[in-house]
Backbone as CSV, one residue per row, in Angstrom:
resi,resn,N_x,N_y,N_z,CA_x,CA_y,CA_z,C_x,C_y,C_z
1,UNK,18.427,15.308,3.830,17.710,14.186,4.397,16.945,14.734,5.590
2,UNK,15.848,14.178,5.865,15.009,14.385,7.192,14.222,13.387,7.438
3,UNK,13.858,13.152,8.654,12.970,11.907,9.603,11.926,12.317,9.432
4,UNK,10.995,11.270,9.191,9.553,11.516,9.589,8.979,10.251,10.320
5,UNK,8.180,10.455,11.329,7.639,9.598,12.157,6.383,8.950,11.756
6,UNK,6.677,7.539,11.577,5.696,6.495,11.233,4.995,6.074,12.437
7,UNK,3.732,5.983,12.362,3.222,5.695,13.778,3.116,4.252,14.212
8,UNK,2.782,3.694,15.106,2.855,2.413,15.384,1.222,1.824,14.803
9,UNK,0.541,2.544,14.615,-0.742,1.997,13.954,-0.730,2.365,12.368
10,UNK,-0.129,1.277,11.768,0.091,1.924,10.297,-1.097,2.312,9.287
11,UNK,-1.026,2.680,8.219,-1.962,3.100,7.391,-1.726,2.338,6.203
12,UNK,-2.339,1.342,6.021,-1.860,0.285,5.060,-2.817,0.198,3.878
13,UNK,-2.173,0.638,2.401,-3.017,0.259,1.234,-3.141,-1.028,0.707
14,UNK,-4.186,-1.648,0.280,-4.222,-2.973,-0.227,-4.632,-3.131,-1.619
15,UNK,-3.977,-3.402,-2.377,-4.189,-3.380,-4.159,-4.034,-4.677,-4.543
16,UNK,-4.882,-5.070,-5.655,-4.335,-6.390,-6.287,-5.051,-6.057,-7.575
17,UNK,-4.227,-6.502,-8.824,-4.748,-6.853,-10.130,-5.800,-7.711,-9.948
18,UNK,-6.736,-7.805,-11.052,-7.792,-9.016,-10.928,-7.313,-10.194,-10.766
19,UNK,-6.439,-10.846,-11.618,-5.897,-12.114,-11.343,-5.028,-12.200,-10.091
20,UNK,-5.039,-11.515,-9.046,-4.254,-11.462,-7.945,-5.326,-11.166,-6.536
21,UNK,-6.174,-10.935,-6.848,-7.137,-10.551,-5.984,-7.325,-11.554,-4.832
22,UNK,-7.678,-12.795,-5.413,-7.660,-13.951,-4.638,-6.574,-14.335,-3.737
23,UNK,-5.457,-14.011,-4.107,-4.260,-14.321,-3.429,-4.063,-13.096,-2.309
24,UNK,-4.627,-11.913,-2.605,-4.161,-10.927,-1.661,-5.443,-11.129,-0.671
25,UNK,-6.622,-11.649,-0.884,-7.682,-11.540,0.312,-7.167,-12.994,0.951
26,UNK,-6.726,-13.883,0.520,-5.787,-15.069,1.096,-4.885,-14.631,2.417
27,UNK,-3.888,-13.642,1.549,-2.933,-13.287,2.702,-3.596,-12.421,3.598
28,UNK,-4.604,-11.798,3.258,-5.364,-10.753,4.481,-5.884,-11.841,5.468
29,UNK,-6.533,-12.624,5.076,-7.378,-13.858,6.193,-6.145,-14.524,6.868
30,UNK,-5.070,-14.776,6.383,-4.052,-15.226,7.073,-3.165,-14.332,8.173
31,UNK,-3.484,-13.169,7.901,-2.667,-12.263,8.795,-3.976,-11.168,9.445
32,UNK,-5.163,-11.593,9.677,-6.075,-10.755,9.974,-6.027,-10.368,11.509
33,UNK,-5.537,-10.796,12.303,-5.336,-10.908,13.397,-4.550,-9.412,13.770
34,UNK,-3.231,-9.451,12.995,-2.306,-8.271,12.975,-2.938,-6.970,12.265
35,UNK,-3.734,-7.439,10.968,-3.851,-6.280,10.130,-5.191,-5.671,10.901
36,UNK,-5.897,-6.192,11.685,-6.997,-5.672,12.332,-6.605,-4.349,13.354
37,UNK,-5.362,-4.368,13.919,-4.861,-3.279,14.618,-4.306,-2.138,13.877
38,UNK,-4.390,-1.972,12.474,-4.238,-0.978,11.634,-5.064,-0.561,11.094
39,UNK,-4.965,0.585,10.150,-6.206,1.216,9.193,-5.745,0.744,8.058
40,UNK,-6.745,0.114,7.173,-6.647,-0.407,6.107,-7.612,0.301,5.064
41,UNK,-6.751,0.438,3.784,-7.414,1.107,2.722,-7.362,0.322,1.506
42,UNK,-8.156,0.361,0.524,-7.925,-0.322,-0.680,-8.619,0.517,-1.672
43,UNK,-8.331,-0.106,-3.416,-8.874,0.395,-4.441,-10.359,-0.596,-4.274
44,UNK,-11.208,0.062,-5.203,-12.777,-0.164,-5.057,-12.870,-1.760,-5.084
45,UNK,-12.895,-2.578,-5.931,-13.215,-4.025,-5.906,-12.406,-4.637,-4.740
46,UNK,-11.105,-4.323,-4.897,-10.123,-5.128,-3.800,-10.584,-4.787,-2.670
47,UNK,-10.685,-3.642,-2.126,-11.190,-3.231,-0.842,-12.675,-4.075,-0.431
48,UNK,-13.471,-3.790,-1.549,-14.832,-4.660,-1.189,-14.589,-5.899,-0.924
49,UNK,-13.811,-6.561,-1.729,-13.640,-7.996,-1.450,-13.055,-8.382,-0.098
50,UNK,-11.905,-7.471,0.029,-11.307,-7.839,1.499,-12.271,-7.794,2.649
51,UNK,-12.997,-6.536,2.658,-14.090,-6.444,3.577,-15.114,-7.301,3.783
52,UNK,-15.799,-8.060,2.759,-16.664,-8.902,2.598,-15.981,-10.195,3.178
53,UNK,-14.783,-10.340,2.737,-14.396,-12.103,3.026,-13.645,-11.908,4.518
54,UNK,-13.392,-10.801,4.918,-12.929,-10.911,6.211,-13.300,-10.210,7.665
55,UNK,-14.161,-9.150,7.049,-15.012,-8.416,7.965,-14.155,-7.268,8.540
56,UNK,-12.839,-7.221,7.917,-11.991,-6.073,8.323,-12.693,-4.656,7.599
57,UNK,-12.788,-3.668,8.669,-13.024,-2.527,7.738,-12.242,-1.911,6.817
58,UNK,-12.165,-1.429,5.792,-11.478,-0.956,4.745,-11.878,0.053,3.990
59,UNK,-11.274,1.366,4.188,-11.799,2.842,3.621,-11.203,2.280,1.965
60,UNK,-12.297,2.801,1.076,-12.287,2.407,-0.339,-12.091,3.709,-1.227
61,UNK,-10.930,3.383,-2.004,-10.787,4.651,-3.212,-11.619,4.126,-4.427
62,UNK,-11.274,4.572,-5.638,-11.884,4.252,-7.067,-11.149,3.138,-7.349
63,UNK,-11.723,2.373,-8.088,-11.047,1.525,-8.755,-9.723,1.411,-9.525
64,UNK,-8.849,0.761,-9.348,-7.396,1.320,-9.996,-7.729,2.158,-11.482
65,UNK,-8.306,1.465,-12.370,-8.420,1.874,-13.715,-8.963,3.185,-13.706
66,UNK,-9.770,3.481,-12.695,-10.577,4.710,-12.806,-10.086,5.786,-11.759
67,UNK,-8.768,5.499,-11.359,-7.963,6.607,-10.717,-7.594,6.087,-9.135
68,UNK,-8.145,4.883,-8.879,-7.803,4.671,-7.426,-6.266,4.546,-7.178
69,UNK,-5.458,4.077,-8.295,-4.246,3.924,-7.939,-3.406,5.309,-7.651
70,UNK,-3.913,6.577,-8.406,-3.515,7.772,-8.590,-3.860,8.135,-7.131
71,UNK,-4.849,7.885,-6.532,-5.562,8.305,-5.238,-4.470,7.899,-3.932
72,UNK,-3.952,6.540,-4.150,-3.133,6.328,-3.243,-1.934,6.701,-3.410
73,UNK,-1.435,6.851,-4.685,-0.072,7.881,-4.900,-0.148,9.254,-4.204
74,UNK,-1.453,9.639,-4.335,-1.541,11.376,-3.853,-1.228,11.006,-1.998
75,UNK,-1.947,10.032,-1.612,-2.026,9.932,-0.005,-0.767,9.744,0.477
76,UNK,0.234,8.999,-0.511,1.783,8.606,-0.048,2.470,9.916,-0.061
77,UNK,2.026,10.704,-1.069,2.857,12.230,-1.050,2.460,13.131,0.026
78,UNK,1.166,12.651,0.566,0.434,13.870,1.730,1.153,13.063,2.899
79,UNK,1.822,12.064,2.963,2.236,11.490,4.270,1.130,10.749,4.928
80,UNK,0.014,10.392,4.279,-1.134,9.751,4.752,-1.210,8.133,4.561
81,UNK,-0.216,7.519,3.985,-0.188,6.007,3.943,1.070,5.705,4.284
82,UNK,1.184,4.422,5.072,2.633,3.962,5.338,3.114,2.851,4.670
83,UNK,2.218,2.107,4.154,2.781,0.543,3.722,1.922,0.446,2.578
84,UNK,2.410,-0.291,1.368,1.654,-0.573,0.240,1.593,-1.958,0.020
85,UNK,0.720,-2.985,0.033,0.784,-4.174,-0.488,-0.048,-4.203,-1.622
86,UNK,0.781,-4.522,-2.778,-0.061,-4.330,-3.902,0.510,-5.630,-4.869
87,UNK,-0.392,-6.596,-5.002,-0.033,-7.871,-5.935,-0.706,-7.455,-6.977
88,UNK,0.539,-7.212,-7.841,0.131,-6.784,-9.174,0.544,-8.000,-10.236
89,UNK,-0.155,-7.942,-11.146,0.021,-9.122,-12.273,1.298,-8.703,-13.229
90,UNK,2.321,-9.543,-13.277,3.438,-9.289,-14.314,3.350,-9.735,-15.653
91,UNK,2.102,-10.628,-15.703,2.067,-11.429,-16.873,0.742,-10.918,-17.601
92,UNK,0.054,-9.868,-17.410,-1.301,-9.421,-18.033,-1.007,-7.725,-18.216
93,UNK,-1.028,-7.315,-19.213,-0.647,-5.871,-19.506,-2.120,-5.290,-19.102
94,UNK,-2.179,-4.168,-18.380,-3.040,-3.395,-17.736,-3.322,-2.031,-18.341
95,UNK,-4.603,-1.887,-18.546,-4.961,-0.425,-19.333,-4.355,0.754,-18.447
96,UNK,-4.314,0.504,-17.322,-3.576,1.725,-16.569,-2.469,1.361,-16.125
97,UNK,-1.599,0.636,-16.851,-0.094,0.565,-16.497,0.690,1.867,-16.045
98,UNK,0.599,2.884,-16.757,1.267,4.381,-16.534,0.857,4.345,-15.025
99,UNK,-0.375,4.314,-14.658,-0.628,4.604,-13.351,-0.098,3.745,-12.237
100,UNK,0.111,2.729,-12.724,0.702,1.479,-11.747,2.283,1.921,-11.572
101,UNK,3.005,2.259,-12.524,4.183,2.657,-12.665,4.422,4.100,-11.691
102,UNK,3.392,4.946,-11.882,3.723,6.274,-11.086,3.386,5.544,-9.558
103,UNK,2.366,4.843,-9.397,2.338,4.475,-7.819,3.804,4.103,-7.494
104,UNK,4.293,2.878,-8.120,5.562,2.400,-7.699,6.602,3.329,-7.453
105,UNK,6.648,4.402,-8.337,7.588,5.507,-8.463,7.380,6.380,-7.136
106,UNK,6.126,6.705,-6.600,5.621,7.512,-5.470,6.352,6.860,-4.391
107,UNK,5.871,5.626,-4.445,6.251,4.912,-3.156,7.984,4.886,-2.745
108,UNK,8.757,4.690,-3.881,9.953,4.557,-3.828,10.451,5.962,-3.321
109,UNK,10.089,6.943,-4.084,10.322,8.557,-3.830,9.894,8.837,-2.346
110,UNK,9.139,8.410,-1.840,8.597,8.658,-0.441,8.926,7.595,0.518
111,UNK,9.764,6.752,0.316,10.278,5.580,0.989,9.285,4.819,1.852
112,UNK,8.025,4.503,0.976,7.076,3.811,1.707,7.318,2.377,1.267
113,UNK,7.275,1.272,2.486,7.437,-0.015,1.972,6.598,-0.585,1.164
114,UNK,6.620,-1.399,-0.212,5.727,-1.773,-0.744,6.134,-3.353,-1.040
115,UNK,4.981,-4.238,-1.025,5.296,-5.686,-1.061,4.447,-5.943,-2.171
116,UNK,5.443,-6.582,-3.162,4.301,-6.850,-4.630,4.003,-8.435,-4.729
117,UNK,4.342,-9.081,-3.878,4.059,-10.525,-3.762,3.870,-11.102,-2.470
118,UNK,3.476,-12.315,-2.299,2.948,-12.717,-1.024,4.307,-12.939,-0.154
119,UNK,5.481,-13.426,-0.897,6.693,-13.678,0.235,6.927,-12.302,0.805
120,UNK,7.251,-11.571,-0.105,7.570,-9.928,0.395,6.599,-9.361,1.583
121,UNK,5.276,-9.544,1.109,4.215,-9.268,2.350,4.410,-9.744,3.532
122,UNK,4.630,-11.226,3.753,5.079,-12.075,4.746,6.340,-11.393,5.561
123,UNK,7.205,-11.229,4.898,8.624,-10.343,5.434,8.013,-9.308,6.106
124,UNK,7.343,-8.437,5.305,7.055,-7.089,6.015,6.173,-7.230,7.254
125,UNK,5.147,-7.922,7.124,4.182,-8.001,8.275,5.000,-8.780,9.305
126,UNK,5.983,-9.596,9.340,6.593,-10.343,10.305,7.665,-9.504,10.924
127,UNK,8.041,-8.070,10.303,8.994,-7.316,10.935,8.742,-6.776,11.887
128,UNK,9.501,-6.579,13.115,9.365,-5.965,14.342,8.975,-4.595,14.027
129,UNK,9.489,-3.979,12.776,8.922,-2.400,12.515,7.526,-2.215,12.258
130,UNK,6.947,-3.240,12.095,5.528,-3.387,11.638,4.546,-2.868,12.478
131,UNK,4.793,-3.023,14.129,3.791,-2.801,15.068,4.350,-1.782,16.159
132,UNK,5.788,-1.024,15.820,6.014,0.054,16.352,6.347,1.157,15.707
133,UNK,6.230,2.498,16.338,6.387,3.399,15.386,8.239,3.603,15.228
134,UNK,8.461,4.195,14.165,9.938,4.449,13.614,10.046,5.600,12.889
135,UNK,11.081,5.981,12.703,11.632,7.101,12.022,12.183,6.691,10.616
136,UNK,11.525,7.209,9.471,12.044,6.885,8.263,12.799,8.027,7.692
137,UNK,13.554,7.907,6.817,14.390,8.921,6.208,13.775,9.357,4.922
138,UNK,13.554,10.354,4.668,13.334,10.997,3.210,14.246,11.933,2.628
139,UNK,14.316,11.921,1.495,14.900,12.966,0.911,14.360,14.359,1.148
140,UNK,15.308,15.601,1.480,14.698,16.703,1.749,14.336,17.474,0.151
141,UNK,13.072,17.374,-0.181,12.668,17.750,-1.549,12.693,19.103,-1.472
142,UNK,12.504,20.098,-0.652,12.840,21.613,-0.738,14.370,21.872,-1.012
143,UNK,15.348,21.202,-0.755,16.555,21.349,-1.235,16.747,21.230,-2.627
144,UNK,16.340,19.874,-2.969,16.213,19.507,-4.586,15.497,20.460,-5.475
145,UNK,14.445,20.985,-5.112,13.657,21.798,-5.673,14.392,23.120,-6.001
146,UNK,15.280,23.614,-5.138,15.905,25.040,-5.091,17.076,24.794,-6.343
147,UNK,17.452,23.651,-6.379,18.638,23.521,-7.121,18.402,23.658,-8.744
């Protein structure tokens, strides 16, 4: 195991499937003041909607089905994202379901907190850990790769 420092100013990915975009935008509006103190990232349309609706700056990746979910996964693996808020639709099949599963897997592998619904996102943003730096524990991948 090894510890990795997570900064007080979090790098937060905001993602939502089409049927959940309105809910995510509503959640961001409700927490605009707190989120304004962090760096926000989003997939194409979701990032654009959040920025337009809230006035918050959102760095945008490609749309999810065009590779945006994979881009977020890559940023997690590179240690460049700290939190993922992904309001996904459990009732609708997505053409990029394998990408979504890969993103979920990478978040778990790198011990990145992920909120998949509003309640979990509310718990996460109200945590004392949300606004301070902390040390997260990661598996030592170098040891795993040697065996």
